[in-house]
RODO-2510 file (C-alpha; in nm, 4 decimals, decimal comma):
residues 157
     n   res          X          Y          Z
     1     m     0,0094    -0,0011     0,0164
     2     p     0,1368     0,3217    -0,1102
     3     q     0,2915     0,5681     0,2140
     4     m     0,1417     0,9644     0,1456
     5     i     0,4371     1,1816     0,1616
     6     h     0,4519     1,5596     0,2142
     7     g     0,7671     1,6909    -0,0450
     8     t     0,7875     1,7464    -0,3982
     9     a     0,9264     1,4975    -0,6322
    10     i     1,1020     1,6012    -0,9285
    11     s     1,3162     1,3565    -1,1803
    12     i     1,6424     1,4523    -1,3411
    13     g     1,7474     1,1680    -1,6113
    14     g     1,4588     0,9260    -1,4629
    15     h     1,5653     0,9066    -1,0600
    16     a     1,3596     1,1115    -0,8524
    17     v     1,4673     1,3328    -0,6138
    18     l     1,2363     1,4313    -0,3158
    19     i     1,2248     1,7834    -0,1752
    20     m     1,1157     1,7915     0,1697
    21     g     1,0614     2,0947     0,3796
    22     e     0,7839     2,3008     0,5978
    23     s     0,4680     2,4326     0,3806
    24     g     0,5613     2,7385     0,2457
    25     s     0,9663     2,6786     0,2871
    26     g     1,0326     2,6691    -0,1090
    27     k     0,9631     2,3205    -0,2355
    28     s     0,7549     2,4285    -0,5564
    29     d     0,9796     2,7458    -0,5842
    30     l     1,2963     2,4792    -0,6284
    31     a     1,1277     2,2135    -0,7891
    32     l     1,0571     2,4957    -1,1221
    33     r     1,4097     2,6064    -1,1362
    34     l     1,4708     2,2120    -1,1333
    35     i     1,2110     2,1781    -1,4055
    36     d     1,3594     2,5340    -1,6050
    37     r     1,6794     2,3079    -1,6223
    38     g     1,5152     2,0381    -1,7422
    39     a     1,3475     1,8247    -1,4304
    40     i     1,0605     1,6843    -1,5193
    41     l     0,7562     1,7220    -1,1908
    42     i     0,6462     1,3862    -1,0512
    43     s     0,4089     1,5413    -0,7823
    44     d     0,3935     1,8419    -0,6051
    45     d     0,3025     1,8832    -0,1703
    46     v     0,2107     1,5477    -0,2296
    47     v     0,4148     1,2104    -0,3410
    48     f     0,3399     0,8341    -0,2713
    49     l     0,5926     0,6410    -0,1901
    50     e     0,5514     0,2449    -0,2684
    51     t     0,8062    -0,0597    -0,2978
    52     l     0,8629    -0,1966    -0,6781
    53     e     1,0873    -0,4833    -0,7382
    54     n     1,2830    -0,3917    -0,4103
    55     a     1,3017     0,0048    -0,4352
    56     p     1,1469     0,2637    -0,3588
    57     i     0,9552     0,4348    -0,6186
    58     l     0,7839     0,7620    -0,5950
    59     i     0,4548     0,8401    -0,7630
    60     v     0,2292     1,1132    -0,8328
    61     a    -0,0723     1,2188    -0,6395
    62     p    -0,3506     1,1473    -0,8930
    63     n    -0,5507     1,4283    -0,8284
    64     i    -0,3150     1,6867    -0,8626
    65     a    -0,1062     1,5025    -1,1620
    66     g     0,0822     1,7756    -1,3546
    67     k    -0,0307     2,0617    -1,1144
    68     i     0,2492     2,2879    -0,9791
    69     e     0,1528     2,6271    -0,7078
    70     v     0,3584     2,9052    -0,8045
    71     r     0,3418     3,1255    -0,5015
    72     g     0,2300     3,4708    -0,6132
    73     v     0,0726     3,3126    -0,9621
    74     g    -0,1732     3,0257    -0,8564
    75     i    -0,1426     2,6648    -0,9904
    76     s    -0,0124     2,5952    -1,3628
    77     n    -0,0173     2,2955    -1,5324
    78     v     0,3616     2,1542    -1,5980
    79     d     0,4684     1,8101    -1,8249
    80     f     0,5215     1,5725    -1,5395
    81     i     0,5672     1,1636    -1,4958
    82     a     0,3761     0,9075    -1,3266
    83     s     0,6404     0,7656    -1,1083
    84     a     1,0508     0,7232    -1,0869
    85     p     1,2860     0,5536    -0,8410
    86     l     1,3605     0,7508    -0,5757
    87     r     1,7322     0,7987    -0,5536
    88     l     1,8196     1,1528    -0,3057
    89     v     1,6402     1,3524    -0,0357
    90     i     1,6684     1,6952    -0,0435
    91     e     1,6295     1,8570     0,3187
    92     f     1,6300     2,2453     0,3661
    93     v     1,8302     2,3967     0,6036
    94     d     1,9665     2,7725     0,6703
    95     a     2,3054     2,7195     0,6746
    96     p     2,4343     2,3948     0,4709
    97     d     2,7688     2,2570     0,5779
    98     r     3,0425     2,3875     0,3937
    99     l     3,2577     2,0463     0,3222
   100     p     2,9944     1,7114     0,3999
   101     e     3,2006     1,4500     0,4798
   102     d     3,0641     1,1694     0,3462
   103     i     2,6481     1,0978     0,1546
   104     a     2,4240     1,1784     0,4359
   105     h     2,1357     0,9297     0,4940
   106     t     1,7546     0,9772     0,5919
   107     t     1,4795     0,7905     0,6870
   108     i     1,1251     0,7688     0,4482
   109     g     0,9297     0,5229     0,4534
   110     d     1,1132     0,1980     0,5428
   111     y     1,4244     0,2994     0,3257
   112     v     1,7280     0,4675     0,4305
   113     v     1,7948     0,7108     0,1901
   114     p     2,0654     0,9553     0,0364
   115     v     2,0052     1,3163     0,1644
   116     s     2,1483     1,6814     0,1149
   117     k     2,0913     1,9072     0,3510
   118     l     2,0793     2,2827     0,1162
   119     n     1,9035     2,6245     0,1694
   120     p     1,6625     2,6589    -0,1011
   121     f     1,6618     3,0208    -0,2098
   122     e     2,0603     3,0373    -0,2839
   123     q     2,0565     3,1264    -0,6500
   124     s     2,2659     2,8001    -0,6770
   125     s     2,0555     2,5833    -0,5072
   126     a     1,8986     2,3819    -0,8175
   127     i     2,2593     2,3158    -0,9335
   128     k     2,3796     2,1813    -0,5812
   129     v     2,0167     1,9351    -0,6465
   130     e     2,2184     1,8192    -0,9652
   131     y     2,5364     1,7960    -0,8264
   132     a     2,4464     1,6133    -0,5342
   133     l     2,2156     1,3417    -0,7607
   134     r     2,5211     1,2798    -0,9707
   135     a     2,6846     1,2356    -0,6327
   136     v     2,5258     0,9716    -0,5347
   137     l     2,4801     0,8208    -0,8729
   138     d     2,8275     0,7923    -0,9110
   139     s     2,9002     0,6243    -0,5985
   140     g     2,6691     0,3594    -0,6624
   141     v     2,5036     0,4342    -0,3117
   142     r     2,0838     0,3158    -0,3075
   143     p     1,8072     0,3386    -0,0762
   144     e     1,8224    -0,0068     0,1510
   145     f     1,5506    -0,1533     0,2902
   146     v     1,5035    -0,0796     0,6841
   147     s     1,2670    -0,3014     0,9121
   148     a     1,0149    -0,0101     1,0721
   149     n     1,1204    -0,2182     1,3832
   150     v     1,5085    -0,1990     1,3650
   151     v     1,4531     0,2162     1,3009
   152     k     1,2412     0,2495     1,5689
   153     e     1,5042     0,1092     1,7979
   154     s     1,7691     0,2535     1,6606
   155     l     1,6008     0,6459     1,7689
   156     p     1,7275     0,8358     2,1090
   157     s     1,4726     0,7961     2,3627
***
């Protein structure tokens, strides 16, 4: 059964990037800049996570397929694809680490997924997403399935 996630998903070269952040934090804005650079929208604001062939797949929310919120303009129609395999999560921070040591990870559903922490409003943030995805792809790191019980046990009390 698909799991609903609050986030915006785009595909770059057939690889899904999930953009996470609070409401109004810049998810759609960053997605628009990535779309302008050639990415394709999967789903804006709500996306579904499903497992297919032992891999996490991001799937469009059917009621908002091809729609993206453009703050100050309204809801706009854009090209979209229905799904793509999840390879990277983008989390928003005000001040990202200057030189992160290794590829960091976060948990999405039952998967540990590579994560990159960026400031969404830096002029270069769309390019940084592309570089972060390229680093993940070049490293061969893929999301790993973990039992929900293992994740709960590893969290601090």
